[in-house]
C-alpha positions as CSV (number, residue, x, y, z in Angstrom):
1,M,5.2,36.3,5.0
2,P,8.6,37.8,4.1
3,T,10.2,35.6,1.5
4,E,13.7,36.6,2.8
5,L,13.0,34.8,6.1
6,V,11.8,31.7,4.2
7,D,14.8,31.8,2.0
8,R,17.1,31.6,5.1
9,C,15.4,28.3,5.9
10,I,16.4,26.5,2.7
11,G,18.3,23.3,3.6
12,S,17.0,23.4,7.2
13,K,14.2,21.7,9.1
14,I,10.9,23.5,9.0
15,W,7.6,22.9,10.7
16,V,4.6,23.8,8.4
17,I,1.2,24.2,9.9
18,M,-1.5,23.9,7.3
19,K,-5.0,25.3,7.3
20,G,-7.0,22.3,8.5
21,D,-5.8,19.4,10.5
22,K,-2.3,18.8,9.0
23,E,1.2,19.7,10.1
24,L,4.4,18.7,8.4
25,V,8.0,18.7,9.4
26,G,10.7,18.4,6.7
27,T,13.8,19.9,5.1
28,L,12.9,22.9,2.9
29,R,14.4,22.4,-0.5
30,G,12.8,25.4,-2.3
31,F,9.9,27.7,-2.7
32,D,8.5,30.2,-5.2
33,M,6.9,33.7,-5.0
34,Y,3.6,32.1,-3.9
35,V,5.3,30.2,-1.1
36,N,4.6,26.9,-2.7
37,M,7.2,24.7,-1.1
38,V,9.2,21.5,-1.8
39,L,10.1,19.5,1.4
40,E,12.2,16.4,1.7
41,D,12.3,13.7,4.4
42,V,8.8,14.7,5.5
43,T,6.8,13.6,8.5
44,E,3.1,14.4,8.1
45,Y,0.9,14.7,11.2
46,E,-2.8,14.6,10.7
47,I,-5.5,14.8,13.3
48,T,-8.4,12.4,12.6
49,A,-11.4,11.1,14.6
50,E,-9.3,8.1,15.6
51,G,-6.4,10.2,16.8
52,R,-3.1,11.5,15.4
53,R,-1.9,9.7,12.2
54,V,1.8,10.0,11.3
55,T,2.9,9.4,7.7
56,K,6.5,9.5,6.4
57,L,7.1,10.9,2.9
58,D,10.3,11.2,0.8
59,Q,9.2,14.5,-0.8
60,I,6.1,16.7,-1.1
61,L,5.0,19.8,-2.9
62,L,2.9,22.1,-0.7
63,N,0.4,24.7,-2.1
64,G,1.2,28.0,-0.5
65,N,-2.5,28.9,-0.3
66,N,-3.0,26.2,2.3
67,I,-0.1,27.2,4.6
68,A,-1.2,28.9,7.9
69,M,2.2,29.2,9.7
70,L,5.9,28.3,9.3
71,V,8.2,27.5,12.3
72,P,11.9,27.3,11.4
73,G,13.6,24.4,13.0
74,G,10.4,23.6,14.8
75,S,8.6,20.3,15.6
76,P,5.1,19.5,16.8
77,E,6.5,17.2,19.5
C-alpha cells in the first residue's frame, strides 16, 4: 500500500474495509509507517448474526495490521 496515496487522503473521507466483518467511513486525520490510522467523525458498520449494526464514533485509532482495503472518498452505501 503506497503511503503517498494514503497521504493524499488526509483531511478527506475514506472507507476502510477491515479484515473480518467491519467497515468504517471517516475523515482521515493521520497515519504512520505501519498504516495505523486516526479517523474522526466515524461511522462503523459491523455485520452480525442479527444484521448490520451501525455505530457512530467521534474518533478511532485503527491498527494497520487489520486493514484489508482503503477506498478514498468511498462509502459502503
